[in-house]
N, C-alpha and C positions, 0 to 999 in steps of 0.2 A: 434634454438628458433628465431622466427619473433621479431625484434626489436619494443619494446614499442613505445607508442606515448609520454608516462609520465613516469618519474621515481620520486620517493621521493627526494625531495632536501635534499642534505647532510648537508647543512646549516641551516635547519628550525630552527627557536627560538623556536618552540613548542616541540622540541625532549628534552627528551625521551619523545615518544607518549606513551600512555596508555597501548596499546598493547606490547610494548617493556618492560614496567615495569611489566605486567602480565607474559610475558615470562621469566623474571628472577625469579619471585616468584613461577612459575610453576616449573621451574630447581630445585629450593631449595626444594619445596615439595615433587618432585617425583625422584630426583637424576638421572633425565633422560637428555641426551644432547638435548636441545632444541634451543638454542640460537648460529646460527652460526655468529660469530664476524665479522661485516663489511658486511654480505650478507643478506640484509633484507629478499628477499625472499626465500631463503634457510631457514631462520628461520620461515618464515610465513608457508612455506610448512610442515615443522617439527612440528610445533604447531598445524596446522590443522590434521595431520596424527594422532598425540597422541590425539587430542580432540575426534575424532571420534572411535578410538580403545579402550579408556580408559573413557567411559562416566561418572563412577563415581568419578574418579580423577580430571577430567576435570571440572564438574560442581560444585564440592566441592571447587575447586581453584577459580571457578569464584566467587562464594559465599563469600569465603574469602576476594579475591581482591576488591570486591565491598561493603564489610562489611555487608553481609546481615545475618542475624541472623537465620540460617537454620539448625534445630538441626537432628542428626540422618543419616541414608543411603540416598544418592541421589536418586539412581534408585533401588527400592526395587524389582520390577518384571519387566523384559524387554520382552516386547510384543507388536505388534502392530495388531489392536488396543489394548488399555488396558494397556498401561506401568503404573506404580504406582511410583510416585515421591513423595520423601520425607515424607513418611507416618507418621514421628513422629514431623513433623514441624507445627508450626501456624504462620501465616503471615498476613498482610493486607496490601494492594496495596497503599492505602491513607497513611497509616503510614509511609510507606517506602519512598513515594514521599516527604512527609513533613517533615521528621525528620531532627533534629539539622541544619536547615537552617538559615542563618544569617537574622533576622527579616527584617532589612532595606533595604535589596537589592530586586532588581526586580525579580520575578518569572515569572509572565505572562505579556506580551505587547499586547494590543488589538489594533489592526489597522483597518481601513476602507479606502474606496476611498477617503475619505476628509483627507489630509494630517495633517490637524491641529486636526483632532479628535482621538488624542492617549490616550488610558487608560492604566495606570498602576497597576498591583496588587504587593506588595512586597511580601515576604514570610511570613511576619507577616500577613499581610492581607488576604492573600490567606488562611491560616490556620484558620484565625479568622472567615472568610466568611463560609469555609467548616464546621466549628464546629457549627456555627449558623445555617446553612441549614439542617445539619444533625440533631440537635435538631427539629427544625421545622418538619422534615420529620417523626422523631420519635413520636412526638406528632400526627401527622396525620395517624399515625397507620403502619408505615412502619417497618417491622421486618426482621431479616436476612432470605434471601431467597426470600423475596417480590421483585417485579419489578418496578423500577422507569424508567420512559421513558422520552425522550426529542424530542420536534420539534422545533429546535433551531438553529441559525445562528453559524458561526464558530467565537465565540466570548469569553472572559473570563468568562462568566456566565456559558458556556456549560463545562468547565474545572471544575469550582466550582460544578457543578451538579453532574458530574461524580465522582469526588473524595468524595463529600458526601454521594453518594450512596454506593460507595465502603467502605467507612468507616463503615457504618451500617453492612456492610454484605449482602446488597440487591444486586440485579443483576440490571444492567444499560443497557439500548439501547438507541440508538438515530437516527432521520433522519433530514438531512439538510431541510431547509425550501423551498427549490425548489421541493421538493416530491409532487406529487398530493394526495389527499386524499386516494384515492383507493391503491396507493403504500404504504403509511404509514399505512394505516390499514392493509394490507396484512402482515405487520411486527408485527406491536404492537398487533393487535387481538390475536396473537398466545400466548402472553406472560400473558394476563390478568393482566396488570399493576394495581398498586395501587395508584398511584401519576403521573401526566403528569405535566412537566415543559415545557413551549412553549414562544415563541414570537410571535408577530403578524405581524410584517414587516421586511423585510430585503432589502437591497440595492444592486444592481448588474448593472453594466454597466452604471452607473449614473441615474438610475430609482429607484424608490421605489415600491416594490411590496408587496401589501395586501394580507396576506394569512389567514385573519379572517374567510372564510369559510372553510378551511381545518381545523383550529383549533375548529370550531363550528362543524365539522363533528366528528372528534376525540372525543371531549367531549360527544357528544350523542351516537357515536357507542361503545366505549369503556366502557361497561357496569359495568367493575369492578372497575372503578376509584373511589376513594374516596375523591379526591382533585385534583386541578389543580392550578398552580402558574405560574403568567405570569412574565417573566423578564421585567425590566424597569418600575416596577410599585412600588406604595408604598408597596404592599403586598410582593413583592421581597426583597425590602430594608428592611423590619421587618425582614423578614426570614433570611437573611444572615447578618444581623447587630447586632442581640440580642446577648447579652453575655452568652456564652457557652463553656463549656470546650471541648477540642478536645480530644476525648475519644474513638478512632478506636476499632472495635470490631476484636480480634484475632481470625481467623478462619483457619481451616485446609488448607493445601496447595492446595488441589484440588478443593476447594470451587468454585462455580460459579462466577465470577466479571462481565462480561459482554456478553452480545450476539450481535455480528455481522451476518449481513445478507448476503447471495448470492445475486446476481444481480437479481434474478427473472425472467430471461429472458428465463429460458426453464420450467417454473413451478412455483409452489408456492415457495417464497424465503426460503431457508433453514436458520434455525436459528443455528449458529456456536458458542458454548459454551466455553469460554476460563477461565481458573482459575487464582485466584489471584496470586499464586505462579508461575505457568507457564509463565503467561504474564509479571510479573514484572522482573523473571530472565532472559528470552529471550529478552526483550526490553532492559534492563539496560546492557546487553551484547554486543548488537549491537550498542546502542548508547555510550556506552564508548570505546569498544575495536575496533569497525569498523569505528565509526565517529569520535572518540577521544573527545566525548563532555563530559565536566564536569562544575564544577563552574567556572565563568567568560566566559564561552561560550554561544552562543544564536542561537536556532535552529528555522528556519522559512521553512515551507514546505506547497506550496500551496496546499490545500486541502479542502473537506467539512466535516463535523461532519458524513456524510453517508459513508465515505470511511475509510478502515483501517490505512491509513496514518495518520488520525486524531488521532487515538489511540497511532500511532508511535511518534506523536509530543508530545503528553502528555507524553509519556514514556520517553522524555528528562528530565523531571523533578526528576526521579529516580536518575539521575547522579549528580544532583546539578545544571544543566545548565537552564538558563531561555529560556520561548518557546514563540513564537509569534503567536496570532491568526490573522486572516486576513478575513474580512467579507466583500466581494466585487468581481470584476472581475480581473483577472490577466492582462486583457488588458486596464484597465480604470484608470484614465482618458486618459493614453497613453499605448502604446503596451508594453512598457519597464516598466511598474509600478512595477513588482516585483524586477527588478534590482534597480530600486529608492529606493525602501522600503529598502532593504538589504543595499544599501549604506549608507541610512539616519540613520539607526537604528543598525549600526555596528553588521550585523548578520554575524555568524562563518560559518553556514552551512546553504545553501539555496537548496530547493528542488522545482522541477517542472517537467513537462511533456515534452516528446520530441514534441508533438503538440506546446506547447508553445515556445520551442527554435526555432522551423520552422517558427510560425507567426514572431517572432522578426526579424528572418533572412532575411524574404523575405520583411520586412518592412525597413530593414537597421538600426535598432535600437536594442541596446543591451548592454551588459556589458560594451564595451568600451566606452560608454558614460557617465560613474560613478565611482566613486572613490570607489573601493572595497577593501580598505586596510585590513579591518578586516576578509575578506572572506578566508576560508580555502578549504572548499569544495562545489561543486555544485552537488546535487544529482539528479538522473534522474529517474524516475518510471511511471508506468502505460503501457508502451508497448515499443517495440524494438526501440533502438535509432541508427539511421543510422551513420555509420562511416563518411560519408561526413559532416552531422550535427555536429556530435561530433568533427571534426577536425576544423570546421569553428569556433563551440564554444569556444574551447580552444584556438585559436589564439586571440580571444579579452579577454581573462582573463589573469591576472597576472601569470607568469610562474609557481609560486609555487602552484596554486589552481587545486586541483584534481578533475577531471569530473568523478563523482563515480555513475555509473549505479547500480541499486540493482532490484531483483526480488524474489518476495516471494508469499504472497497472505495473503487474509482474512482468509484463512484456518489456518494459524499459527500467524497470526498478526505480522508478522517479515519477514525476507528475507532468504532465501536459499543460494542466491549467491549475491556477491556484492564487496564491496572494502574493503581495510584496508589501514591506513595511511601508510603502509610500503610495498604494493604491487603496482607495475607498473600497467599502464594501456594501452589496446590495443583498438583503436577507433573500435567501433561496438560490442565490447565483453564486458562481465563481468569479473573482474580480477579473482577471486576465489570462490570457496564454502565457505560460511561462517563457523566461528568455531563452532563445534558441531553439524554440518548439514552435515550428511553422504550421500552427493549427488552422484549419478551414472546416467549413461544413459544406458539405456536396449534396446535390440532389442525385437520382438515380442515373442522370446522365453524365455527371462529373461536372456539373456547372456549380460553381459556389452559389450559395444562399445566405440571406441576412434576415434576421427577424422571423425566421420560420424553422421548423425541423428538419434538420439535414444528418448526413454522416459525419462523425468526427473522422478527419484525416489528418495526416501530417503530410507535408508536401516536400519538405527536405529533409536530409537525414540528421539524426541525433546520434552522438557517440554511445550513448549506452542502449541503443538498437541491439537485439541478440546477434552474436557473432554467428550463430547457428542454433539448431535444436539438436539435442543428443540423438544418436541413432537416427539421423537422416541424412545419410551420406549424399544424396542429389539435391537436398534442400527442398524437396517437393512439399513436405507438410509445413515448412516454414514460408514458403510463397503462398501456399493455399490458405494460411491462416491470416495473411495480411494483404496480398496483394492478388487477390482473385477477382477484384471488382473493378479497381482503377490501375491501369497499368503504370507501374514505377510509382504510385502513391500509396502509402500506408493508410489502410482503412483498419480502424480501431474496433469496430463493432459497437458503438455507442452512438445513441441519439444525442444531438446537441441543438442548441439555438446559439448562434451569434448575434447578441441584442445590439440595439441601435447604439447604447452607451457603451459598448465595447466589452461587456462582462460576457459570461458563458453560462448556459442552463444546461444540465445533464438531465436527460429522460428516461435513461435505462438504456439497457442492451437492445440493440436493432436485432440482433438474432431472436430475440422474444418479443418483437415489435407487436403492437397492437395495430392491426390495418383493419378497420371497419369500414366497408363499403368504399375502400380507396383513400380513406383519411388515415394518415399515420398519427398515432398517439403514443406519448409515453406513460409508461407505467408509473413514473414518479409523480406526475399530476394527479393521479389517484389516490396512490399512497399518502400523499401529504395531509388532505382533508380527513381521509379515514382514520388513518393512525393519530391524529391529534383528538380524536374523541376519547372520552374517558371510558367509555364502555368497550372499546377496541385496544388490544394490545398489538396486534400485527396484521397485515393484509397482504394477500397475494391475488392479482389478478391475471388472467389468462386470456388469450385470444386464439380462436381455432377457426379455422376454415373448414366447413362442413361439405360432404361428398355431394350434398344437394345445391351446392352454390351458396348457402346462408353461412351466417358468422355467428359464432357462440362466444359470449365473452362474460364468464362467471367471475365473481369476485369471492373470494374466500376470506373469511375473517377469524381471527382467535380471539375470542371475547375474555374480558376482565372476569374473575372468578365471581361467581354469583349473577352474572348477566345472561339473559335468555336472548336469543334472536325471534322477536315477535315482529308483527308488520310495523309496529310503531318504530323501531330502531331501524328496520329496512328503509323506511321511509326517510328517517333522519339521514342515514347514510347515503342513500340516493341524492336528497337534496343537498348534503353537503358538497358532494362531487358535481353536483349541476352548478352550484353557485361558484365554487373555487375553481373549476376547469369549463366544462360545458354539456349542455344535454347530451351530445354524442359520447361522452366519457363514462355516462351512467351505464352500470353493468347490467346484462341480460337476467342475471340471477345474483341473489347473495347467499353465501351457503356458510353455515357455521362450521368450522374446521378444528380438530384438536391440535393443530400446530402448523407451522410453515418450516418445511427443510430448508437446511442452509448448506452451503458449503462449509469447510473447516475454518475458512476465513471469514464466515458470516454473511456471504452473498446468498440471497433468496435463489432457489432452484427453478427459476422460471422455465428455462428450456426444457429440463428433464421432466417437469410435471406437465409441461404442454405436451410432451412426446406421450407420456402416461395417459392423459386424457383423449388423445388421439387414437388410444389402441394399441400402441405400440410396446413390444416387450422391451424393457431395459436390460434384461440379464445379458452379461458380457460388454455391454455400453457403458454401465454405471458400476463402480466400485462402492458398495455400500459404506466400506470404511472411509471414504472421502466424505460422508454426509454426517452433519451433526446428530440427526435423529432419524435412522434410517428405517426405524418402524413405522414412520408417516408415510413413507412411500406406499406402503400396504393400503393405507387409508384412501389415498387418492387414487390407487389402482382400482379399487372397489368403486369409487365412485365413476370411475370409467366404465367398469362392467357394467352397474346399473345403467349408465346412460345408452350403452351400446346394446344393452340386453343379451 
């Protein structure tokens, strides 16, 4: 086994961890040996094996450990798609989040770029505001199954809105305020919402952005709306401030809770519907067992309401932990803003992207400059985290802090693979498959593979798999999205390697795969060494099958200010790739680009750019409003025109 870069500290004052307590409970309930005294990794591996072999016993144990009142059989029908979970149980996400909490303690901490503009909602205030807004929504005609949508910043009001909607049994959807009108309408118009909650301005990078034009467009184009409520106004204060009883509606386990949307970069955004029971059970499991969150802990993950990580943060409330919302840029007023906020507000778990870590490292500013006494874990999500960046980050953190990369998706509003407090960490790898996630890697024939690249698959159901796609009455889009390759097996669309020491390496999207002369390669193996270079801000690699049977693999690089792409730099880039990965990973061309376009949640547009470079017209298949810098698409289209003549 390769030596890990981090191991759980034996003298950690936070032990026993919640996952250790859960393992003891599971042993008592099952009579099965799950705890290897003194061997954290052996215990985790035994626990995971049991969790995917006996789904019924595992999820019943999770519900018991988290004190979730779930009656009857856990998995009544095992099939994918269409698994039936807890058919006899009634639940409510908001009721679970707000139950039996100490009224005077902080539940939500609202932060902005202004360090003095700190807002707190105690558990008592959160419960009262949710009850007040729910009563207001009910008077406005919202009934179970109706849709409530938000065009909102990452602020406490957004948490209140989601929980109020959930308490009524209504269906929630939200877009961050950076979305263009076309992108927000492409999502909300599918839902025919009853009420819109919205802001008009948000602040980012020291600038105030007025979004009144988008709000007005939503108000006029969403003809199903019966009312709108603007946050920060007297109407909002009246809605949340009224005296009302918190009376959440009990609903069947599989009742729709919220709709999360796919990126919209390959067609109309898919509305992914998750259930009350599935979301709360899976999110509480990850928060409590994998991140050791509970009362007295504080969760802060940099995100926007448009991204599933926002839902993940709200899920921290299910454990009794308090959560942080942040409306602002991660790099304003200084590049180390997230670290500064984490230190100032005693954050226990701080989440960020690899791009943010790289920006701090290139600026020479980061965690080493702050007192992070309370920090226990740094979560990494959004894209592959290079080993070099990982090790540099770890060196700047207190030795007890675990750098915890996760990978999952909007599809399950959770993680498939990630950390646990008891698992070691190998730089550039994800520690283990998560409990209850039957992760495997398949070759094209459906055979499991180890220590080589394969498709990430899930071979048994998870409770947070979508109950359906919106406007997909026969389930065809749902089946095509996950089950078109392996019968009855969820194919997620990522290339992974399950290593000999049990960790997981993520190589990038399989639908943007590099397949050069029959050799499959992951784009992440190229990005890691290139983006570690001081001269390079970001990179994008594309693999294209040519009509004459050849293969063209260009690498686009966004250079640091003042740097030019000369032959010397090209040679250094190619040598870095050759040394880090292999000679076959070396691109055919290295091309300086003005930027790399991303989805609104920060993922590189590998698939659309591949289509552009192949000469395809993306009009009608790609909403520019779903792209962070749509003007870059014209530049890549021009590259394609020049290449195709």
